[in-house]
C-alpha positions in Angstrom: -1.8 -0.5 -15.8 -0.3 2.5 -15.1 0.6 3.6 -11.8 1.1 7.6 -10.5 2.8 8.2 -6.5 1.2 10.5 -5.8 2.6 10.6 -2.0 6.0 9.0 -1.1 8.5 10.2 1.8 10.8 11.1 -1.2 10.0 13.1 -4.4 11.9 12.9 -7.7 14.0 15.9 -8.6 12.8 18.7 -10.6 8.8 17.9 -9.9 8.2 20.3 -7.5 6.1 18.2 -5.8 5.4 17.8 -1.9 6.5 14.2 0.2 5.5 13.1 3.6 6.2 9.7 5.5 3.1 7.9 3.8 1.7 6.0 0.7 -0.8 7.1 -2.1 -0.4 5.4 -5.4 -3.2 6.7 -8.3 -3.8 3.5 -10.8 -5.4 3.8 -13.9 -6.3 0.3 -15.2 -9.2 -1.2 -17.0 -11.2 1.9 -17.4 -11.2 2.1 -13.3 -9.5 4.9 -11.3 -7.9 3.7 -8.3 -6.0 4.8 -5.0 -3.9 2.6 -3.1 -4.0 4.3 0.5 -4.2 8.0 1.0 -1.5 9.3 3.3 -1.4 10.9 6.2 -2.8 14.3 5.2 -3.9 16.5 2.1 -0.7 16.3 0.5 -2.0 13.8 -2.0 -4.9 16.1 -3.7 -2.6 19.0 -4.1 0.2 16.6 -5.8 -2.7 15.2 -7.7 -4.0 18.4 -9.0 -0.1 19.2 -10.4 0.0 16.0 -11.9 -3.5 16.1 -14.0 -5.2 13.4 -12.1 -8.9 14.3 -11.6 -10.2 12.5 -8.0 -13.3 13.0 -8.8 -13.6 10.0 -11.1 -11.8 7.8 -8.3 -14.2 4.9 -7.7 -12.2 2.4 -5.8 -10.0 3.2 -2.7 -8.0 0.2 -1.2 -6.3 0.6 2.0 -3.2 -1.9 2.6 -3.9 -1.9 6.2 -5.1 0.8 9.2 -1.7 2.6 10.0 -2.2 6.7 10.0 0.1 7.3 7.3 -1.7 5.3 5.3 -5.2 5.9 5.8 -5.6 9.2 7.6 -6.5 11.4 4.4 -8.7 9.7 3.4 -11.0 12.3 6.0 -9.1 14.9 4.2 -10.9 13.3 0.9 -14.4 13.4 1.4 -13.9 17.1 2.7 -12.7 17.3 -1.3 -15.5 15.6 -2.7 -17.9 17.7 -0.1 -16.0 20.8 -1.2 -16.9 20.5 -4.9 -20.0 18.6 -4.6 -19.3 15.4 -6.0 -22.4 13.2 -6.8 -23.0 10.8 -3.9 -24.9 9.1 -6.2 -21.2 7.5 -7.9 -20.2 5.3 -5.0 -16.7 4.3 -4.1 -15.4 0.7 -3.4 -13.2 1.2 -0.1 -11.5 -2.7 0.0 -9.6 -3.5 2.8 -9.0 -6.1 5.5 -11.6 -6.0 8.3 -8.8 -5.3 11.2 -7.7 -2.2 9.1 -10.9 -0.3 10.7 -9.4 -2.1 14.4 -8.3 0.3 17.2 -4.2 0.4 17.0 -1.9 2.2 19.3 1.8 3.0 19.7 2.4 4.3 23.3 0.2 7.0 24.2 0.0 7.8 20.4 -3.1 6.6 18.5 -1.8 5.1 14.5 -5.3 3.5 13.6 -7.6 4.1 11.3 -9.7 7.8 11.8 -13.3 6.5 10.3 -16.6 8.4 11.2 -19.1 5.8 9.8 -21.8 9.0 9.5 -19.5 10.6 7.3 -17.6 8.3 4.8 -20.6 5.9 3.7 -22.4 9.1 2.5 -19.8 8.3 -0.7 -18.2 4.9 0.2 -19.3 1.4 -0.1 -17.2 -0.9 2.6 -16.0 -4.0 1.5 -14.2 -5.8 4.1 -12.4 -9.3 3.2 -9.2 -11.3 4.1 -9.9 -13.5 0.9 -8.4 -12.6 -2.3 -10.5 -10.3 -4.0 -10.4 -9.4 -8.1 -10.9 -5.8 -8.5 -10.5 -6.2 -12.3 -9.7 -9.0 -14.2 -6.3 -8.6 -13.7 -5.7 -6.7 -10.5 -6.1 -8.2 -7.2 -6.3 -7.5 -3.7 -4.8 -9.9 -1.4 -6.7 -10.0 1.4 -4.7 -11.4 4.5 -1.0 -12.6 3.7 0.0 -16.2 4.8 3.5 -15.8 6.6 5.0 -18.6 5.4 8.9 -17.5 6.4 10.8 -17.5 9.7 12.3 -14.4 9.3 9.7 -11.5 8.6 6.5 -10.2 10.8 8.2 -11.3 13.8 7.7 -8.7 15.9 4.4 -7.0 17.2 4.1 -3.0 15.8 2.5 -1.7 18.8 -0.6 -2.9 19.9 -4.6 -3.1 19.3 -7.6 -4.4 21.2 -8.6 -8.1 21.1 -12.4 -9.4 21.0 -12.6 -8.9 24.5 -11.2 -5.1 24.8 -7.9 -6.0 26.1 -4.5 -4.6 24.7 -2.7 -7.0 23.3 0.3 -6.9 20.5 -0.2 -5.7 16.9 1.3 -8.1 14.3 -0.9 -5.8 11.8 -2.6 -9.0 10.0 -4.7 -6.3 7.9 -1.1 -5.8 6.1 -2.7 -6.7 2.2 -0.9 -5.5 -1.2 -2.2 -5.2 -4.5 -1.2 -7.6 -7.7 -1.1 -6.9 -11.3 -1.6 -9.8 -13.6 0.8 -8.5 -16.7 1.6 -10.4 -19.8 5.3 -10.6 -18.6 4.7 -11.4 -14.9 3.4 -10.1 -11.8 3.2 -6.5 -10.2 3.2 -6.6 -7.0 2.1 -3.3 -4.9 2.8 -3.4 -1.4 1.9 -0.4 1.2 4.3 -1.1 4.0 4.8 -4.8 4.0 4.3 -5.3 7.8 3.8 -9.0 6.4 6.6 -9.4 5.0 7.8 -8.1 1.9 8.7 -11.7 0.7 5.6 -13.6 2.7 3.9 -11.0 -0.1 5.8 -12.0 -3.1 5.4 -15.4 -2.4 1.8 -15.5 -1.7 1.1 -13.1 -4.9 3.0 -16.1 -6.9 0.9 -19.1 -5.5 -2.7 -17.0 -5.6 -2.4 -16.7 -9.1 0.2 -19.8 -10.3 2.3 -16.7 -12.0 5.9 -17.4 -11.0 7.4 -14.8 -13.2 7.8 -11.3 -11.4 7.9 -8.3 -13.3 8.0 -5.5 -10.3 7.7 -5.1 -6.8 6.9 -1.5 -6.0 6.2 0.2 -2.5 7.0 0.1 1.5 9.1 -3.2 2.4 9.6 -2.5 6.2 13.3 -2.3 5.9 14.1 0.6 8.1 16.5 0.1 10.6 17.0 -3.5 9.5 19.4 -6.1 11.2 21.7 -7.1 9.2 20.1 -11.0 9.6 16.3 -9.7 8.3 18.5 -7.7 5.4 20.6 -10.6 4.6 17.4 -13.0 4.6 15.2 -10.5 2.5 17.8 -10.0 0.2 18.6 -13.4 -0.4 15.2 -14.4 -1.0 14.3 -11.5 -3.0 17.6 -12.7 -5.2 15.8 -16.0 -6.2 13.0 -15.0 -7.4 14.4 -11.9 -8.9 12.1 -9.3 -10.3 12.9 -8.1 -13.1 12.2 -4.3 -11.3 12.5 -3.2 -7.8 11.1 -0.2 -6.7 11.6 -0.1 -2.4 10.1 3.2 -1.1 8.6 4.9 1.8 9.6 2.7 5.0 12.7 1.2 3.1 16.0 3.2 4.1 19.1 3.9 2.1 21.2 1.1 3.8 18.3 -1.3 2.9 18.3 -0.2 -1.0 22.0 -0.7 -1.4 21.4 -4.2 -0.1 19.1 -5.2 -2.0 20.5 -3.6 -5.3 23.3 -6.5 -4.7 21.2 -9.3 -5.8 18.4 -6.9 -7.7 17.8 -4.3 -10.3 16.9 -1.5 -7.7 15.4 1.8 -9.3 14.5 5.0 -8.2 10.9 6.3 -7.1 9.4 9.0 -5.4 6.1 11.4 -5.9 5.5 11.9 -9.4 7.1 8.6 -10.7 4.9 7.3 -13.2 5.2 3.8 -13.9 3.7 2.4 -17.3 3.2 -1.5 -17.5 1.4 -3.4 -20.5 
């Protein structure tokens, strides 16, 4: 598996690429071309062009959850396909938890996915699932993450609407992740980890039955984290002992320093390429 960071808050020095507060990873695996998230704007398209990645070949798009900094780039990608006359006969799978398309608000701001059915369905075949879903024999979409610990995902992030149309606290149950099952252990790839990065890694181990964790990549939802949350998170990941940790997006410097005391934290940003056998 080859993973290229097309979008993150940070960029790597001397690559002259563009960042924004969002996520987009290009994954090349088993002959498949996959995007995890699409950021907030069209920046990932420009970065892909500079990095020599042909987005016309993408056959699968996975949404880690329904927030705007992970989904609004999807509209720009559809416009890009329209401009280059990408054939609509080559359908693209769009994989997400069903709640990823639910309305989401933060105060008076709309922060949910912008999904116009009439346009997107021209190119995309939507796969909505709460259950684990194998994209390839070795790449798994986790679906709805079991939240089993008592220190993560304890507070709502904005609001959503319930089945009766009432505004309720949004615990972002649609937050999910990808798992690559490598010969050397699991590679867990998250978007924002609203479910809790420890919950995500634990669930990946539970679903696959593989105890070894080779790498954990993505946003860990540790921005301005409390000392208690940071201590419990660092301790939990320290017990699991992933070989490599690549915290980015919504993980601030203090969190990276705290994690580095018990795990092997590595630098990551736009332009980073990771390869796993």
